[in-house]
RODO-2510 file (C-alpha; in nm, 4 decimals, decimal comma):
residues 219
     n   res          X          Y          Z
     1     x     6,6698     8,7708    23,6486
     2     x     6,8902     9,0195    23,8346
     3     x     6,8977     9,3728    23,7303
     4     x     7,1878     9,5222    23,5455
     5     x     7,3211     9,7145    23,8274
     6     x     7,3707     9,4119    24,0507
     7     x     7,4772     9,1667    23,7858
     8     x     7,8241     9,2907    23,7229
     9     x     8,0862     9,5434    23,8576
    10     x     8,1049     9,3600    24,1717
    11     x     8,4940     9,3391    24,1798
    12     x     8,4941     9,2576    24,5683
    13     x     8,3103     8,9455    24,4704
    14     x     8,5841     8,8819    24,2159
    15     x     8,8664     8,9049    24,4678
    16     x     8,6661     8,7077    24,7413
    17     x     8,5831     8,4170    24,5065
    18     x     8,9229     8,4070    24,3566
    19     x     9,0811     8,4095    24,7015
    20     x     8,8499     8,1347    24,8369
    21     x     8,8892     7,8844    24,5374
    22     x     9,2568     7,9514    24,4953
    23     x     9,3271     7,8992    24,8849
    24     x     9,1081     7,5866    24,8689
    25     x     9,3178     7,4535    24,5768
    26     x     9,6253     7,5359    24,7642
    27     x     9,5206     7,3359    25,0589
    28     x     9,4507     7,0389    24,8485
    29     x     9,7596     7,0587    24,6171
    30     x    10,0170     7,2163    24,8451
    31     x    10,2742     7,3225    24,5856
    32     x    10,6315     7,2787    24,6914
    33     x    10,8546     7,2791    24,3940
    34     x    10,8924     7,5252    24,1127
    35     x    10,7049     7,2884    23,8825
    36     x    10,4320     7,2723    24,1415
    37     x    10,4038     7,6488    24,1573
    38     x    10,3910     7,6796    23,7893
    39     x    10,0840     7,4312    23,7612
    40     x     9,9157     7,6055    24,0426
    41     x     9,9821     7,9629    23,9152
    42     x     9,8349     7,8751    23,5880
    43     x     9,5230     7,7127    23,7392
    44     x     9,4756     8,0400    23,9717
    45     x     9,5144     8,2515    23,6495
    46     x     9,2141     8,0568    23,5139
    47     x     9,0003     8,0996    23,8179
    48     x     9,0787     8,4884    23,8347
    49     x     8,9778     8,5211    23,4571
    50     x     8,6653     8,3144    23,5218
    51     x     8,5378     8,5079    23,8273
    52     x     8,6391     8,8346    23,6551
    53     x     8,3749     8,7883    23,3953
    54     x     8,1279     8,6158    23,6369
    55     x     8,1058     8,9141    23,8714
    56     x     8,3175     9,1913    23,7205
    57     x     8,2673     9,2584    23,3597
    58     x     8,0967     9,0171    23,1238
    59     x     8,3470     9,0528    22,8303
    60     x     8,2023     8,7359    22,6519
    61     x     7,8348     8,8485    22,6695
    62     x     7,9430     9,2114    22,5550
    63     x     8,1282     9,0677    22,2459
    64     x     7,8357     8,8241    22,1546
    65     x     7,5593     9,0506    22,2487
    66     x     7,4608     9,1220    21,8960
    67     x     7,4271     8,7632    21,7977
    68     x     7,2719     8,6665    22,1392
    69     x     6,9900     8,9341    22,1346
    70     x     6,9089     8,8457    21,7632
    71     x     6,8807     8,4586    21,8236
    72     x     6,7330     8,4863    22,1809
    73     x     6,5378     8,8061    22,2054
    74     x     6,3607     8,8885    22,5218
    75     x     6,6503     8,7760    22,7362
    76     x     6,8290     9,0426    22,9584
    77     x     7,1867     8,9082    22,8633
    78     x     7,3441     9,1451    23,1206
    79     x     7,1905     8,9766    23,4026
    80     x     7,3663     8,7310    23,6054
    81     x     7,1346     8,4279    23,5393
    82     x     7,1778     8,4673    23,1745
    83     x     7,5528     8,4590    23,2227
    84     x     7,5072     8,0785    23,2724
    85     x     7,5266     8,0525    22,8931
    86     x     7,4636     7,6817    22,8377
    87     x     7,1645     7,6704    23,0622
    88     x     7,0190     7,9760    22,8799
    89     x     7,1190     7,8648    22,5356
    90     x     6,9529     7,5039    22,5977
    91     x     6,6597     7,6723    22,7386
    92     x     6,6973     7,6005    23,1135
    93     x     6,5907     7,9539    23,2023
    94     x     6,3875     7,9123    23,5203
    95     x     6,6585     7,8691    23,7579
    96     x     7,0045     7,8080    23,5797
    97     x     7,1441     7,6905    23,9202
    98     x     6,9523     7,3895    23,9125
    99     x     6,9932     7,3113    23,5436
   100     x     7,1763     7,0049    23,4318
   101     x     7,4981     7,1926    23,3183
   102     x     7,5261     7,3801    23,6593
   103     x     7,4761     7,0378    23,8559
   104     x     7,7173     6,8445    23,6346
   105     x     7,9713     7,1274    23,6900
   106     x     7,9553     7,0843    24,0616
   107     x     8,0234     6,7093    24,0009
   108     x     8,3337     6,7791    23,8009
   109     x     8,4693     7,0363    24,0500
   110     x     8,3931     6,8294    24,3619
   111     x     8,5545     6,5179    24,2022
   112     x     8,8530     6,7148    24,0679
   113     x     8,9276     6,8590    24,3983
   114     x     8,8997     6,5306    24,5669
   115     x     9,1287     6,3723    24,3020
   116     x     9,3978     6,6637    24,3816
   117     x     9,3678     6,6065    24,7547
   118     x     9,3811     6,2422    24,7539
   119     x     9,6805     6,2211    24,5013
   120     x     9,8823     6,4721    24,7144
   121     x     9,8414     6,2655    25,0350
   122     x     9,9711     5,9612    24,8807
   123     x    10,2552     6,1368    24,6959
   124     x    10,3580     6,3409    24,9943
   125     x    10,4105     6,0225    25,2103
   126     x    10,5984     5,8615    24,9373
   127     x    10,8169     6,1592    24,8840
   128     x    10,9132     6,1750    25,2548
   129     x    11,0146     5,8120    25,2407
   130     x    11,2014     5,8377    24,9174
   131     x    10,9984     5,5674    24,7327
   132     x    10,8154     5,5392    24,4012
   133     x    10,4389     5,5889    24,4516
   134     x    10,2153     5,3108    24,2826
   135     x     9,9345     5,2796    24,5345
   136     x     9,6016     5,4363    24,6021
   137     x     9,4882     5,6569    24,3255
   138     x     9,8295     5,6269    24,1557
   139     x     9,7393     5,2644    24,0892
   140     x     9,4893     5,4033    23,8322
   141     x     9,6601     5,7171    23,6743
   142     x    10,0252     5,8325    23,6882
   143     x     9,9260     6,2126    23,7187
   144     x     9,6204     6,2430    23,9312
   145     x     9,6718     6,5955    24,0404
   146     x     9,6916     6,7136    23,6833
   147     x     9,3718     6,5164    23,6182
   148     x     9,2190     6,6966    23,9094
   149     x     9,2977     7,0406    23,7696
   150     x     9,1638     6,9668    23,4379
   151     x     8,8504     6,8291    23,5790
   152     x     8,8024     7,1343    23,8015
   153     x     8,8525     7,3710    23,4895
   154     x     8,6078     7,1613    23,2964
   155     x     8,3492     7,2022    23,5501
   156     x     8,3762     7,5577    23,5735
   157     x     8,3454     7,6015    23,1951
   158     x     8,0249     7,3959    23,2128
   159     x     7,8991     7,6482    23,4769
   160     x     8,0292     7,9797    23,3237
   161     x     8,1859     7,9462    22,9781
   162     x     8,3715     8,2495    22,8624
   163     x     8,5725     8,3111    22,5529
   164     x     8,8965     8,3612    22,7586
   165     x     8,8655     8,0605    22,9848
   166     x     8,7620     7,8490    22,6627
   167     x     9,0954     7,9786    22,5064
   168     x     9,3039     7,9070    22,8295
   169     x     9,1694     7,5535    22,8789
   170     x     9,3374     7,3824    22,5885
   171     x     9,6662     7,5666    22,6570
   172     x     9,6643     7,4830    23,0224
   173     x     9,5810     7,1230    22,9486
   174     x     9,8708     7,1070    22,6958
   175     x    10,0912     7,2729    22,9758
   176     x     9,9770     6,9995    23,2233
   177     x    10,0640     6,7341    22,9793
   178     x    10,4212     6,8635    22,9233
   179     x    10,4668     6,9145    23,3071
   180     x    10,3754     6,5574    23,3316
   181     x    10,6058     6,4524    23,0733
   182     x    10,8851     6,6424    23,2445
   183     x    10,8039     6,4558    23,5746
   184     x    10,8140     6,1254    23,4193
   185     x    11,1715     6,1930    23,2732
   186     x    11,2737     6,3047    23,6445
   187     x    11,1110     5,9795    23,7781
   188     x    11,2820     5,7589    23,5093
   189     x    11,6203     5,9091    23,6025
   190     x    11,5476     5,8474    23,9687
   191     x    11,3774     5,4985    23,9670
   192     x    11,4830     5,3530    23,6479
   193     x    11,3254     5,0324    23,5309
   194     x    11,0820     5,0203    23,8370
   195     x    10,9156     5,3514    23,6994
   196     x    10,9267     5,2183    23,3331
   197     x    10,7240     4,9159    23,4311
   198     x    10,4903     5,1499    23,6194
   199     x    10,4433     5,3381    23,2975
   200     x    10,3586     5,0358    23,0926
   201     x    10,1055     4,9187    23,3472
   202     x     9,9190     5,2406    23,4478
   203     x     9,7937     5,5038    23,2003
   204     x     9,8941     5,8633    23,2371
   205     x     9,5646     6,0689    23,2553
   206     x     9,2561     5,8383    23,1737
   207     x     9,2043     5,5414    23,3988
   208     x     9,0934     5,2029    23,2445
   209     x     8,7329     5,1237    23,3128
   210     x     8,8392     4,7681    23,3894
   211     x     9,0667     4,8754    23,6652
   212     x     8,7978     5,1065    23,8232
   213     x     8,4984     4,8683    23,8105
   214     x     8,7105     4,5407    23,8142
   215     x     8,8428     4,6199    24,1387
   216     x     9,1991     4,5192    24,0299
   217     x     9,4595     4,6568    24,2468
   218     x     9,8180     4,7398    24,1431
   219     x    10,1225     4,7168    24,3585
***
Protein backbone atom coordinates (compact mmCIF):
# COMPACT_ATOMS: atom_id res chain seq x y z
CA UNK A 1 0.00 0.00 0.00
CA UNK A 2 1.09 3.56 -0.64
CA UNK A 3 1.29 6.06 2.18
CA UNK A 4 -1.26 8.81 2.49
CA UNK A 5 1.21 11.56 1.56
CA UNK A 6 1.91 10.11 -1.88
CA UNK A 7 -1.50 8.65 -2.68
CA UNK A 8 -3.44 11.86 -3.43
CA UNK A 9 -2.96 15.56 -3.94
CA UNK A 10 -1.01 14.80 -7.11
CA UNK A 11 -2.74 17.40 -9.26
CA UNK A 12 0.07 17.34 -11.80
CA UNK A 13 -0.81 13.67 -12.37
CA UNK A 14 -4.46 14.66 -12.81
CA UNK A 15 -3.50 17.16 -15.51
CA UNK A 16 -1.01 14.82 -17.17
CA UNK A 17 -3.27 11.78 -17.33
CA UNK A 18 -6.29 13.83 -18.39
CA UNK A 19 -4.26 15.45 -21.18
CA UNK A 20 -2.81 12.14 -22.38
CA UNK A 21 -6.13 10.28 -22.55
CA UNK A 22 -8.05 13.25 -23.98
CA UNK A 23 -5.40 13.68 -26.69
CA UNK A 24 -5.42 9.92 -27.30
CA UNK A 25 -9.21 9.99 -27.70
CA UNK A 26 -8.93 13.03 -29.96
CA UNK A 27 -6.54 11.24 -32.32
CA UNK A 28 -8.99 8.35 -32.58
CA UNK A 29 -12.20 10.36 -32.85
CA UNK A 30 -11.11 13.55 -34.68
CA UNK A 31 -14.20 15.68 -33.90
CA UNK A 32 -15.26 17.90 -36.77
CA UNK A 33 -18.90 18.93 -36.30
CA UNK A 34 -20.60 20.61 -33.34
CA UNK A 35 -22.19 17.26 -32.53
CA UNK A 36 -18.76 15.60 -32.55
CA UNK A 37 -17.33 18.21 -30.20
CA UNK A 38 -20.29 17.84 -27.85
CA UNK A 39 -19.80 14.09 -27.52
CA UNK A 40 -16.03 14.47 -27.22
CA UNK A 41 -16.39 17.21 -24.61
CA UNK A 42 -18.66 15.07 -22.44
CA UNK A 43 -16.21 12.20 -22.65
CA UNK A 44 -13.36 14.53 -21.70
CA UNK A 45 -15.31 15.75 -18.64
CA UNK A 46 -15.72 12.13 -17.57
CA UNK A 47 -11.95 11.59 -17.78
CA UNK A 48 -11.15 14.73 -15.79
CA UNK A 49 -13.63 13.72 -13.06
CA UNK A 50 -12.10 10.24 -12.98
CA UNK A 51 -8.47 11.33 -12.68
CA UNK A 52 -9.34 14.07 -10.19
CA UNK A 53 -10.43 11.35 -7.77
CA UNK A 54 -7.74 8.88 -8.79
CA UNK A 55 -4.84 11.25 -8.07
CA UNK A 56 -6.28 14.50 -6.67
CA UNK A 57 -8.88 14.18 -3.94
CA UNK A 58 -10.66 10.83 -3.22
CA UNK A 59 -14.16 12.24 -2.74
CA UNK A 60 -15.85 8.85 -3.00
CA UNK A 61 -13.53 7.27 -0.41
CA UNK A 62 -13.99 10.29 1.86
CA UNK A 63 -17.78 10.14 1.72
CA UNK A 64 -17.85 6.36 2.21
CA UNK A 65 -14.97 6.15 4.70
CA UNK A 66 -17.17 5.44 7.73
CA UNK A 67 -18.95 2.53 6.06
CA UNK A 68 -15.74 1.21 4.51
CA UNK A 69 -13.78 1.30 7.77
CA UNK A 70 -16.56 -0.48 9.68
CA UNK A 71 -17.00 -3.20 7.04
CA UNK A 72 -13.35 -3.62 6.08
CA UNK A 73 -11.19 -2.75 9.11
CA UNK A 74 -7.44 -2.78 8.79
CA UNK A 75 -7.36 -1.31 5.29
CA UNK A 76 -5.80 2.08 4.67
CA UNK A 77 -8.63 3.43 2.53
CA UNK A 78 -6.69 6.57 1.66
CA UNK A 79 -3.90 4.61 0.00
CA UNK A 80 -3.82 4.43 -3.78
CA UNK A 81 -4.25 0.66 -4.01
CA UNK A 82 -7.42 0.74 -1.92
CA UNK A 83 -8.89 3.19 -4.41
CA UNK A 84 -9.36 0.26 -6.77
CA UNK A 85 -12.63 -0.33 -4.95
CA UNK A 86 -13.89 -3.39 -6.80
CA UNK A 87 -10.61 -5.23 -6.35
CA UNK A 88 -10.46 -4.32 -2.68
CA UNK A 89 -14.10 -5.05 -1.86
CA UNK A 90 -13.93 -8.46 -3.56
CA UNK A 91 -10.72 -9.39 -1.75
CA UNK A 92 -8.11 -8.98 -4.52
CA UNK A 93 -5.81 -6.92 -2.32
CA UNK A 94 -2.32 -8.28 -2.97
CA UNK A 95 -1.88 -6.29 -6.17
CA UNK A 96 -5.07 -4.69 -7.49
CA UNK A 97 -3.34 -3.80 -10.77
CA UNK A 98 -3.28 -7.50 -11.69
CA UNK A 99 -6.77 -8.24 -10.35
CA UNK A 100 -9.62 -9.40 -12.62
CA UNK A 101 -11.54 -6.11 -12.65
CA UNK A 102 -8.42 -4.14 -13.52
CA UNK A 103 -7.47 -6.51 -16.34
CA UNK A 104 -11.04 -6.51 -17.64
CA UNK A 105 -11.01 -2.73 -17.59
CA UNK A 106 -7.96 -2.71 -19.89
CA UNK A 107 -9.85 -4.96 -22.32
CA UNK A 108 -12.87 -2.64 -22.41
CA UNK A 109 -10.70 0.48 -22.77
CA UNK A 110 -8.56 -1.05 -25.52
CA UNK A 111 -11.52 -2.39 -27.48
CA UNK A 112 -13.36 0.90 -27.04
CA UNK A 113 -10.54 3.00 -28.48
CA UNK A 114 -10.08 0.49 -31.30
CA UNK A 115 -13.79 0.70 -32.19
CA UNK A 116 -13.64 4.51 -32.17
CA UNK A 117 -10.57 4.55 -34.42
CA UNK A 118 -11.79 1.94 -36.88
CA UNK A 119 -15.21 3.59 -37.07
CA UNK A 120 -13.75 7.03 -37.77
CA UNK A 121 -11.47 5.74 -40.54
CA UNK A 122 -14.40 4.23 -42.44
CA UNK A 123 -16.71 7.19 -41.79
CA UNK A 124 -14.14 9.81 -42.82
CA UNK A 125 -13.59 8.19 -46.21
CA UNK A 126 -17.32 7.87 -46.83
CA UNK A 127 -17.91 11.52 -45.89
CA UNK A 128 -15.23 12.66 -48.31
CA UNK A 129 -16.95 10.72 -51.08
CA UNK A 130 -20.44 11.85 -50.04
CA UNK A 131 -21.77 8.31 -49.70
CA UNK A 132 -23.54 6.30 -47.04
CA UNK A 133 -21.17 4.16 -45.00
CA UNK A 134 -22.35 0.59 -44.47
CA UNK A 135 -19.10 -1.36 -44.68
CA UNK A 136 -16.43 -2.33 -42.18
CA UNK A 137 -17.51 -1.96 -38.58
CA UNK A 138 -20.63 -0.11 -39.80
CA UNK A 139 -21.82 -3.45 -41.16
CA UNK A 140 -22.29 -4.58 -37.54
CA UNK A 141 -23.47 -1.45 -35.69
CA UNK A 142 -24.72 1.90 -36.91
CA UNK A 143 -22.96 3.99 -34.24
CA UNK A 144 -19.59 2.39 -33.50
CA UNK A 145 -17.94 5.56 -32.20
CA UNK A 146 -20.55 6.06 -29.50
CA UNK A 147 -20.27 2.38 -28.64
CA UNK A 148 -16.52 2.93 -28.30
CA UNK A 149 -16.95 5.85 -25.91
CA UNK A 150 -19.33 3.82 -23.74
CA UNK A 151 -16.92 0.87 -23.64
CA UNK A 152 -14.01 3.11 -22.59
CA UNK A 153 -16.07 4.71 -19.82
CA UNK A 154 -17.23 1.30 -18.63
CA UNK A 155 -13.62 0.15 -18.57
CA UNK A 156 -12.56 3.08 -16.40
CA UNK A 157 -15.49 2.44 -14.07
CA UNK A 158 -14.32 -1.13 -13.55
CA UNK A 159 -10.83 0.12 -12.79
CA UNK A 160 -11.67 3.07 -10.54
CA UNK A 161 -15.39 3.54 -9.73
CA UNK A 162 -16.38 6.86 -8.16
CA UNK A 163 -19.73 8.32 -7.19
CA UNK A 164 -19.37 11.15 -9.70
CA UNK A 165 -18.40 9.00 -12.68
CA UNK A 166 -21.05 6.43 -11.77
CA UNK A 167 -23.60 9.25 -11.90
CA UNK A 168 -22.15 10.61 -15.15
CA UNK A 169 -22.10 7.26 -16.95
CA UNK A 170 -25.88 6.81 -17.49
CA UNK A 171 -26.29 10.51 -18.28
CA UNK A 172 -23.58 10.37 -20.95
CA UNK A 173 -24.93 7.09 -22.30
CA UNK A 174 -28.38 8.65 -22.76
CA UNK A 175 -26.74 11.69 -24.35
CA UNK A 176 -24.90 9.48 -26.86
CA UNK A 177 -28.11 7.65 -27.71
CA UNK A 178 -29.87 10.97 -28.31
CA UNK A 179 -27.00 12.22 -30.46
CA UNK A 180 -27.20 8.99 -32.45
CA UNK A 181 -30.91 9.49 -33.01
CA UNK A 182 -30.23 13.04 -34.20
CA UNK A 183 -27.60 11.74 -36.63
CA UNK A 184 -30.08 9.18 -37.93
CA UNK A 185 -32.63 11.89 -38.69
CA UNK A 186 -29.99 13.76 -40.67
CA UNK A 187 -28.98 10.59 -42.51
CA UNK A 188 -32.60 9.81 -43.37
CA UNK A 189 -33.00 13.31 -44.78
CA UNK A 190 -29.84 12.89 -46.85
CA UNK A 191 -29.96 9.25 -47.99
CA UNK A 192 -33.68 8.48 -47.68
CA UNK A 193 -34.73 4.90 -48.34
CA UNK A 194 -31.14 3.64 -48.47
CA UNK A 195 -30.54 4.62 -44.86
CA UNK A 196 -33.95 3.33 -43.80
CA UNK A 197 -33.07 -0.09 -45.23
CA UNK A 198 -29.70 0.09 -43.49
CA UNK A 199 -31.45 0.82 -40.17
CA UNK A 200 -33.63 -2.27 -40.56
CA UNK A 201 -30.62 -4.41 -41.43
CA UNK A 202 -28.01 -3.28 -38.86
CA UNK A 203 -28.56 -2.73 -35.10
CA UNK A 204 -27.73 0.62 -33.58
CA UNK A 205 -25.42 -0.21 -30.67
CA UNK A 206 -25.29 -3.93 -29.89
CA UNK A 207 -24.11 -6.17 -32.75
CA UNK A 208 -25.79 -9.48 -33.42
CA UNK A 209 -23.69 -12.45 -32.40
CA UNK A 210 -24.75 -14.23 -35.60
CA UNK A 211 -23.16 -11.42 -37.64
CA UNK A 212 -19.94 -11.44 -35.62
CA UNK A 213 -19.35 -15.17 -35.46
CA UNK A 214 -21.26 -16.18 -38.56
CA UNK A 215 -18.98 -14.16 -40.80
CA UNK A 216 -21.87 -12.54 -42.64
CA UNK A 217 -20.93 -9.37 -44.50
CA UNK A 218 -23.31 -6.53 -45.22
CA UNK A 219 -23.05 -4.48 -48.33
